[in-house]
N, C-alpha and C positions, 0 to 999 in steps of 0.2 A: 555588474558587480553584485555579488550575493549579499544578503543581509549579514551585517557584522555586529557582534556584541563583544565588547572588550571586557575581559575578566577583571574583577576588582583585585584579585590576588597579585597579578603581574601585568605590567603594561605591555608585555610581549605576547600574552595569550589572547586568542580570539576564537569565537565560535562562528562558523559560516553555515548557512542553510541554503539548499538548492532544491528545485523540483528536478526529478530524473525521468527523462523520457526513455522508454524501452526496458525499464526494470520491471519485469512482470512475474518473477518467481523467486523463491528462496535462494536458488542457486545464483541468481543475479546479485542478490544482496550479499551473499557470501563472497562472490568474486570481487565486488567493489570494496567491501570492508577489508578483505585480505590485501588487495593491492594498495589501498591507502594506508593501512597500518604499517606497511613497509617503508613509507616515506619518513625521512627524519623530521622530528618535530611534531608529528601527529600524535596528539595526546589521547584523543577519543574519536571514534567514528561510529555513527549510528545511521543505518539505512532502514527504511521501512517500505516494503512492497505495498502495504495497504494504503499509505498516504503518498507513495511515490516521492519520498523526500530523502535527502541525505544531509546529515549534520556532522560537521567535523570541528573538533576543538584542536587548535594548532598553536605552536610556538612560532610566531611570525618571524623570528630571527632565523629560523631553520627551514620553514616551509611557508609558501604563499598560497593564497586561494587560486592563483593562476596555475600553480604546479598541480594542485588537486584537480582543477578543471581539465588540464591537459592529460593527466593520468586516467581520469574517468572517460574522457573522449577517446583515448587510445584503446579502451576496452569496448568501445562501440556504443556508448550511451551519450545522450545529449543532456547537458545541464542548463537550466534556466533559473534566473533569480527567483527566489521565493519571496512573496510579499510578506513584510513583517506583520506578525499578529498584533492586534491591539493590546496595549498593556492593561486596560481596564476591562477585563472579561467579565461577563455576567450581565447584569441588568441592562437590557436594551442594546447590547453590542452584537453586531453581526460581523463575523470574520469573513474576509473576502474569499478565502479558499475553503470555507466551511459553511456551505449554503444551508445546512439543516440545523444551525444553531438557533435556539429558541429560549429567550430569557424566562418565559413563563414556567418552564419546568427545570430550572436550575441551569439553563444554558445549553442543554443538549437533548435534542429529540431526533430520533431516526425516523424519517419518512420513507415509505416504501419506494424503491427504485422501480419505475414502470418497466424497464427492460428486464430486470430480474424477475418481476412479477410475471411477465409474459413467459419467460423461460420456465419458471416453476410450474405455471399452469399447463404449459405444453408437456413438460415431463410427467405431470400428474395424469394428463389425458392419455399419454402413451402407456403409463403404468396400468391404468384401468383397462385399456384394450388388451394388453398382454395378460393381465389377470383373467379376463373373460375368455380369451383364447385358451389359456392353460386349463381353466376349469372345464371347458368344452372338451378338450383333448383327453383330460383325465376321466371325465364322465363317459366318453365313448369307449375308452379302454376298459373301464370298470364294467360297463354294460356288456361288452363282448366277453369279458371274463365270467360274469355272472350268468348271462344268457348266451351260451355259445350257439353259433348258427347251425 
């Protein structure tokens, strides 16, 4: 069962949040949001490829969380329950799905991702090699133009 938050305005409105496996691009987000927006009783749908989450506000008398899960599963994605975020964010709180939270700097510090760092360094090394080869080729062409054989 996904995290559920009952809306104070109506006893029938609720917001559900899931982790979405397989949603890896903006097209996936659009596909999920469009499919869920067509369900009766869906008041708001938000999907994020960055956090791989889906949040839907629904009128429970018209749409259930199970109907949303079935629709998303029919699109080829897997939904899993999102752990609820702590209500007292800030000083000393660590969110389970947010491992880089740090209270010393206002609750949010980005630490470098080692995999991303390796990819960037590899791309930089490749760029340097290509630059050196390009300079060499251009130098040889210039030398042949200036000093013909």
